C-alpha positions, 0 to 999 in steps of 0.5 A, spaced: 740 116 753 744 111 757 746 115 764 751 109 768 757 107 767 754 100 766 749 102 760 755 106 756 760 100 757 755 095 754 752 100 749 760 101 746 759 093 745 753 093 741 754 094 734 748 098 731 743 094 727 746 088 729 742 081 731 746 077 736 746 069 738 744 068 745 751 066 747 754 072 745 749 077 747 749 074 755 757 075 754 756 083 752 751 083 758 757 080 763 762 084 760 759 091 763 762 094 770 760 090 776 754 094 780 753 094 788 746 089 787 745 083 783 742 085 776 736 081 774 736 079 766 729 081 762 727 079 755 722 083 751 719 080 745 714 084 740 710 079 736 706 080 730 699 079 733 693 082 735 691 081 743 684 081 742 684 075 736 690 072 739 691 072 746 697 069 748 698 067 755 701 061 759 706 059 763 713 057 763 718 053 768 725 056 767 730 050 768 735 055 772 729 059 775 729 067 776 734 067 782 728 071 786 725 068 792 718 068 790 713 069 796 706 065 795 700 065 797 694 059 798 687 060 798 684 054 801 680 052 807 681 045 812 686 040 811 689 043 805 692 050 810 696 044 813 698 042 806 700 048 803 705 050 809 708 043 809 709 045 801 713 051 803 707 056 802 709 063 805 702 065 807 695 061 807 688 061 809 681 061 807 676 067 809 681 071 814 686 071 808 681 073 803 678 079 808 686 081 809 687 082 801 680 085 800 683 091 805 688 091 801 694 087 803 698 084 797 705 082 800 706 076 795 708 075 788 704 069 786 697 067 789 694 059 788 687 058 790 684 051 790 677 051 786 672 051 791 675 057 793 674 062 787 667 063 788 669 067 795 675 070 791 671 073 786 671 080 790 678 080 790 678 081 783 679 089 783 684 088 788 689 082 785 686 083 778 690 090 776 696 087 779 696 081 775 695 076 781 688 073 781 689 066 780 687 063 773 686 055 771 691 058 765 696 059 769 696 053 773 695 057 779 687 054 780 688 047 782 687 041 787 694 040 787 697 045 791 704 041 793 705 041 786 703 048 784 708 050 790 714 046 787 714 049 780 713 056 782 719 056 787 723 052 782 722 058 777 715 057 773 713 064 771 707 067 768 707 070 762 701 074 758 701 079 751 700 086 753 696 091 749 702 093 745 703 085 743 709 085 747 711 079 752 716 081 758 719 077 763 725 077 768 729 070 766 734 070 771 740 074 775 746 077 772 750 073 777 748 066 773 753 062 770 753 064 762 750 058 760 744 058 765 741 065 763 742 062 756 738 057 757 732 060 760 732 065 755 732 059 750 726 055 754 722 062 755 723 063 747 721 056 745 714 056 750 712 063 747 713 060 740 709 053 742 703 058 745 700 060 739 700 056 732 702 063 728 708 063 733 711 057 729 713 061 724 718 065 726 716 072 721 711 073 727 716 075 731 718 082 730 723 082 735 727 079 741 731 083 746 735 081 752 737 086 757 740 087 765 736 091 770 736 098 767 741 097 762 740 098 754 737 092 750 741 087 746 737 084 739 737 077 739 738 074 732 731 071 731 733 066 725 736 062 731 730 060 734 727 058 727 728 051 727 725 051 734 719 054 731 719 049 726 718 043 730 
């Protein structure tokens, strides 16, 4: 049950059972009453896949970023510490940083590690794993190319992972973004998800795609508009 003025206003605009184009959905999100904060725009996709046999995981570079300042911790040693600092990492270090995290500190959004550090970081699995922060080669966060990784993450590269309910959720911008920027981020996200699994090349394996602003009602997108993307 919607309780805020913004939620009620958006619900009035949404026709029950109807699915919308990306552009129309963004317009409706924009028409809600203004808030004292800048809401995030989020996307939810539900897939016709089983997690155990069809794990969907990867990264997507949003063309206009998420609007959020990403705090990055880089686990490295020696000369690479200076490289991480110069590239814009917020935190960097080797054994001392590992120990700090082992004691419970996790004040960062993404962890990047060079391959040589992964053995030492094994003990952080219980701390970082549940938070989805453990560096992983599939997400590009275990790499020797520290500068490139930091640049991409700061520019809007985010990780996605299918959950136990076969859903994928992610922030794809701020409501203050220009409408075109939000629309392009949505399209880039959906295109990347479709390309992540052979089954998702067929639109029927996507059950639903919904966009919403923070704490607001969801607006369902017409899956058909992405069919051409899936066939490419």
